[in-house]
N, C-alpha and C positions, 0 to 999 in steps of 0.2 A: 504494500500500500504506500502511495506517495504522500509524504506529509503535506498538509495544507500550507500554502504560502501566506505569510503575514501580509496584510494590505500595505501597499507602498504609502509612506507618509506623504500627505499633501497639505500644504499650508492653506490652500483655498478651502479644502474640506474642513479643516480645523476652524477656520474663520467662520464658515457657514454654520458650523455647529454652535458657535457662540452668538452670532448675530444674523443668521440667515433666514429670517422671515420678515414679511412685510411690516408687521407691527413693530418689531424691534428696530428696524431701520427708520421708521417714522418717529419712534420715540427718540432715537439718537438725533434725528434731524431737529426735533423740538429742543433737546438739550443743547445742541450747538447754537440754536437761536436764542437761548436764555430762558426757555420755559422749563422750570425746574420742580414745580410743586405738583403733587399727584393730581389735585383737582384741576389745575390748569392744563396739564397734559391730557387728562381724560376729556375735558371740555373741548380742547383744540382738536383732538383726533376723533372724538366720538367713539372711542374704544370702550368695550365693556370693562367694568371695574375689575372683575376677576382676571381678565386677560392682561390688563395693565399691571396688576399686582404680580402676576406670574412673570411677565417679561422683565419688569424692573428687578425682581428678585434674581432672575437669571443673570442680568447684567451686573448686579452686585456680586453674585457668586463668582463670576468670571473676572472680577476686578476691573471692569470697564467703567463702572459707576460707583460712587460712594453715596450712602444714605446718611444725610447730615441733619441733625435736629436744628430747627429754626425757631421753635416756640416751645416753651415749657408746659404751660397749662392751657389747654390740653396739649400733650406732647405731639408735635407735628414735625415731619421731616421733608426735606427737599432732596433732590437727586442731582449730583454734580459729577461731571466727567472726570475720571482719573487721567493720569498721563497716558495710560494704556488706551483709554477711551478717546482722548484727543488725537491720538495717532491714527484713528479711523477717518479723520477728516479727508485726506486725499481720496479714500475709497468712496466716500459719500459724494464728493465733488465729481469723481469720475462717473458715478451712476447718474448724477444730475446732468452732467454734460451729455451723456449718451441719450438720456430722456429728452433733453432740449433738442438734440439733433434729429431724433427719430419720431418724437411724439408731439413736439411743440410747434412744428411747422415754421421753423426759423423765428419764432416769437416766444422766447423763453419767459416763463411766468415770473422768474426771480433772477436777478443779476447778482453775482458775487463781485464785490468791489474791495479794493484796498482801502482800509479805514482811514489812513492818513492822507491819501491824495485823491480818492474817489475814482481811480481808474478801474474799469472792469478787468477781471482776472481771466487768464487763459490757463489751461492745464496742459503742461508739456512735460514729457519725460526726456531728460537729458542724460548723456553719458557723463559720469563723474570724472572720467579720465580726459576726454577730449572736449567736453562741454558742448557737444553738438546735440541737437534734437534727434531723438530716436523714434522713428515711425514703427507702428506695430509689425509690419512685415520685415523689419530688421532686428527683431527680438528673437533670440534662440534660448533654449534651456539646456542645462546639463546637470548631472547629479551633483548635489551640493554636499557639504560636510555633514549635514544632518541625516541625509540618506545613508551615507556610509556608516554612520554611527548606528542607525536603526538596523541595518543589515548585520553589523557586527553583534548587536545584542540578540538578534533572532538566532544567530548561529551558536550562541552559548547555551 
């Protein structure tokens, strides 16, 4: 009998496990916009309270959001992005740009601007070595150090 192969680790799959549903992404969008309190998020999204509670708890468990008290009596909390959470910004911007291109008919409903000068932002991937823009058809992949570590652990 051939032993079953361990699944190949994939950063996209791991990310989707943490944030990969519609409500979670919309909650993150609200948090980035400064909507932090449960009631405000619930009202803004129109999400059922039990779903919002579940999604926020999952974000807290994954270390993406911190639950912080803002009122003593009665005790109330707000939700703030952690450093891990703010690192999701480029991903949300990429999803937004894709939606602007394919679903907004060249009329994006929201513009992202640089807060200090008001210039609309672009999202560009650049090579850290030569500082040139890299288009999607010029991106390749190869096994990384994390894959080699996973293979080594499976073999033990």
